N, C-alpha and C positions, 0 to 999 in steps of 0.2 A: 527532578534536576536540581542543580545548586541552587539553594534560598528559594525553591519550591515554584517559581513561575519565570517566564523570560525576562520580566522587569526586574528580577533579583531583589524583591521586597522583603524576603523573609517571612511571608504570610504562609502559615500552614493552612490548608483547605478545611480543617477539622477543628474540633474544640476538644480541651482538657476535661476530664472528669473531675468530680468533687471529693476524692479521697483528701483526707487529712495528710497523709504521707503514702506514696505510691508503694504498689506491692510487687516485688520481683516474680516475674513469671517463668524466664529462664536465663541461664548465663552460659555463653559458648565461648571457649578459649580457642583462639586462632592457632593456625600452624605457623608459629612464629619462627624465623631465622634470620636473625636473633629477634629477642622480643622487644616489638615496637607496634604502636597501635595505630588505628584507622584515624585519620583526619577528614577523610572523604564523607561527604553527606551521602546517605543510602537512598536508593529509589526502590519502588515495588512494583512488581508486575501483577497482572490479572489474578492470578494464584495465591499472591501474597509473599513470594519469594522476594528476597533482598539482594540488592547489588551494591558495592562500594570497593573503593581502592585503600590500600593499606601501606603503611612505611616499611614493611616487610618485602616490599617489590610486587607483592600479589594483588589481583583484582577477585573479590569474593562474591560468591551467592550462598546465601543461606535459606534454608526452607523456612516456612512459618513456625516451626516447632524450634528453631535456632540449629539445626544440623546443617553441617557443611555440604551443600550440592556440589560444589566444583571450585578450584582455585586457579587462577590464570597467572603464571609467572611471567612477569616483565624484567627489564634490565635495572631498574632502579626504583626509589621510593615513589609511590602515587600519591600525589598531592591533590590531584582533580578530582571532582565530584562526578559520577554517570550522569547522562541523559538517557532516557527511554523513549524511544521513537520507532514506530512501526515494528515492535518485537525485536529491536535491536538496541544494544548497550553501545553508547560513545563515550568515549573517556580519554583523556590525555594522559601519556605515560613517557617514561624515557627522556631523551633529549629532544624535546618537541615533535612527538609523534601523535597522532591522532588515531586511536583503535576503534574499530567497530566490530564487536562480539554478537554473536548469536546467543540466544537467553539459555542455551547448554552449554556455553561456555568456549566454543568454537570460534576461531579467528574468522572473520568475514573479510575485512580489509585494513590496511594500516597507511596512513598519510605519513612519510617520513618527512617530518619538518627540518630535522638536522641535516638530511641531504640537500633539501632545497637551500637551506644556509650554506651548504657547502660548494653550491652553485653561484652564489653572489661574487662579485667583485673581491679581489683581496683586500683592499682598503675597507670594506664594509664588513668583510669576516674579522679582520683584525681589531676593528671597533667594537665589534659586537662580544669579542672574547676580552678585551683589555678593562672593559667597564667592571669586570667581575674583582680586579685586583683593587679598584677603588671602594669596594663595598666589603671591606673586611669587617666580621663581626667580632669585637673584641671579647664578648662574654663567651661565646662558643668556640672561639679562635680558630676561624676557617674563613674561608672565601665564598663568595656565591657560585653557585654550581649552575651548569646548562641545564636546566630541567623544564618540562612542562608544568607550570603552575596553576594556570588558569582551567575553568570548567568548560565543556561545549555547550553553545546555546543554538536555537533555531530561528532561522529566518523562512518565512512562509513554509512550506509542507516538505520541503526536499533539500533544504539547505542547511548544513552545519556551519556555525561560525565559530571563531575562537581567537584569542591573543595569544600567539606563538613566540619563543624566544628568537630574536634576531631576525623575525619576518613580519611583525605586527599583526593586523587583523587579517585572517585567511577564511575564505568561504569555499567549502567542500559540497560535492554532491553527495546526498547521504545514501545513496544506492551504491556507487561506484568508489566514493572517496577522491574523485578528480577534483583538480584545483579549478575553482571558478573563477575566484579574483585574489588579490592581495593588496592589502593597503598598508604602506610603511608609514611606522608612527614616528620615525625620525629618531636621532640619537637621544638618550641612549637606547640600545636595543635589548636590553635585558628586563622585558616587561613582564610582570608578576601577575596583576589583576586579569580576569575574565572581562567579558562585555555583557550589557544588559540590551534588550531589545524591545520594541513597543511598536505598535502599529499606529500611524499618524495620517489621518487623511487616507485610508486605504492603502498606504504603503508602509513596510516594516522599515525602522530606523535604528542605528545601533549606536550606544553610548560606549566609548573605551577610552581608558585612560593609558598612557605611556607612563615608564616610570618616573620620569622627570621633564617631559616634553608636553604635559597638558591635557586638556580633556579634549576628544572628537566626537563630533555628530556626525554619524556617515548615512548614507541612504542604502537601500538593500542591495545596490550595484557596487558599493563601496565608495562612492564619490564622497569627497568630505564636503558636507553642508556648511559647517563652521569648526573651528576650533578655538579654544580659549585657553591661554597660559596659565598655568598656577604658579604659587611661587617658587623662585629660583633657589635651589639648594636643598629643596623638599623633595621626597619620594611618594609616588602613589602606589599603595600596597593593596588598598581592599577594592573590591569590584563596585563599580559604579551602581546605582539603584535609581529606579525610576518610578516616579507616581504619576501613572497615566490619567488619574481623574484630575490632578492638579496641573498637568502639562509640564511636570518638572523633573529635573535630574539632579541626583545628591552624588557627591563623591568628596573623597578626603586625600590629603596629602600630609606627609609627616617629616619632621627631623629627628631621626632616631626614636628614641621612646621618649622624648623630652618635650616635643611640642608638635602640634598638629593643626590643621585649618579644616573645617567641613565648609563645603560650597553647596549652594542651591543655585542651579540655572533654569532658566525657561528652555523650553523645546526651540525658541527662536535664538538662544545664545546669550541672554541678557542675564547678568549677575544680579541675582533676586537678594541674596544674603551671604555673607560668610562668617564663621563663628571661629574664633582662635581659642585654644586650651593649651595648657602646660602639660601634656601628655601626648605620646605617640598613639597612631591607630594603624592595627593591621586587620582587624574585621572590616565587614561591610555595614552600611547604614540601614536599619531596619526600618520599613515605613508603616506606619499603624494604618487601621480603617479610619481613624478620627483626625486629631489634630496635631500629631506630634510624631518625632522620628525618633528612635534610639540609637545612641553610639556607643560601642564599648570600646574603652582606652586601654592602653599597654598599663597604666597605672592601677588597674583593678575597678575602675568607675564605670557605671552605666550612666549616661547623661540623656535624659528625654529634654529634646529641644523642640519649641513649637515651630510647626511648619510656616507661619505667616512670618516671624521676625527672625527665627533662628535662637530665641532666648531660652535661657535653662528653665524649665519646668520643675524637673527633679534631678537631683544628682546623688546617686548611691553607691557607697563602697561596698564591694562585694567578695574582692580578691586583696589579699594582702602583699603579694609577691610581685616584684617588677615583671613585667609580660604576663601578669595573672589573668588578662583578658585579650588573648591573642586571636581567639575566635569570633564568630558572628553569633547573633541571638537569632532564635525562631519565636514567632508569636502566634498563638490560634487565633480563632474566629472573633474571640473578645478582647483581643491585644493582651493577653496573658503571656507574659515571655518564659521561655526556657534557656537557659545558658550553661555551658560547662566552662568552668574555671580551674585554676592550678594554685596551690599554695605552696608548693615547693616540687623538685624534680619528679616526684613519686606521689604527690599528694594533691588532691583538689576535690571537686563537687560539682553536682549538678543542681541548679536553683530553679524553683518555680517564684516568679516575681509579678506582683499585679501591675495594672496599667497604672498606678500610683505609686509604684516603686516599693512596695511592700514585700518582703521575703516571706513565702507563704509555706514554703517547705525547702529543705536542703539535703541532698543524698550524697554523702561522703564516701566515695568509691575510688578516689585516686585522680591523679591527674589526667584530664581529658581535653582534647582539642576538637573533636567533632561536634557538629551542630546536631542537637537532638531532633528527632523526626516525629510524627503522628500518624497513626493509621486512623480509619473511619470510627474504629471503636473507642478510640482515646488511648490506645497505647502507646507508650514512649520507646522509642530506640535510639540506643546511643552506645557509646564505645569510650573505653579507658586506654590510657598509654601503655598499659601492662597486656595488652592484647585481649581483652575481654569484651565481646559483645553482647547486650543486654536489652532485656524487653521488661517493661513495667507497665501495671496497670494503674491508669491515673485516676 
């Protein structure tokens, strides 16, 4: 699943190898119409097959040799990362839909979130849609689109939870797709981030952020345990992260690309610290196994903040272009980082970075937004914006 666990820590369950430079095992060109690459984080089944979404409107499965097993076509770009549960693939697509696919690529069910939005009051529908006109992106010269941005998560054994445009957090029956409950997160309705889940005293709890209406802590029935406001005029893009061992929740909020704040809250809702910076954040905060968290910034920096006080341990410039670190980092069992960067519209690289911030190697293979993934043998799976999916020995 996205960022490898329900808490969205970014912790891979495996370790990187010790090669001085990774060796390419295979490279697969996807069936791109037009050429646009995967942003989705891949998951593996028991046979080693991969599943991920792509900006060519497709959901893909590759076999262990890199051969395309199947492609399921949707209506729009797939930003969401899949979750594998009980031999089913759950992924968001289109205008706030949640899809359940079998491992052979056949559709099991769809939850039509956009139809749910259409059933709301006229005033709520107007407010949900008008917000996009306040979010004009001057770099790309376009308005926000109605889309499914978040990735599904799991509550208990039988429930799918996700943050959907116009609806807030929804909980669905994993077998049928039936709506169990919905929690409105308030204005604005254009929610971008997914949710994090952790078990507290025998009950699952859900951390969710609205775009501009703060952070919410929900119980497994969707009841609000507490809500805390974040800075007015800022937007929350990244998925919240949970450090279950520390009983803490991390989240961020940004003002464009120029400033951001990282927050740490306790499970009881107390603000433990906040760290302000002169750069925006779109990725999620990775939680190390030890004493720091890693924050990717839109200015191309990686910040290592200590968990206790939120102070900077390491500051590392790894990308030169604005929005050079749009994505999130992954870390292995020893807190070694993997991260994809972009240097221009078509160029970029994957970097391996030690827990002390040293760049150990750099593979220049083009702009990339996908979060790199490891298997148990230490192979790296990643993708480029030009529609290449790659496997490396590490």
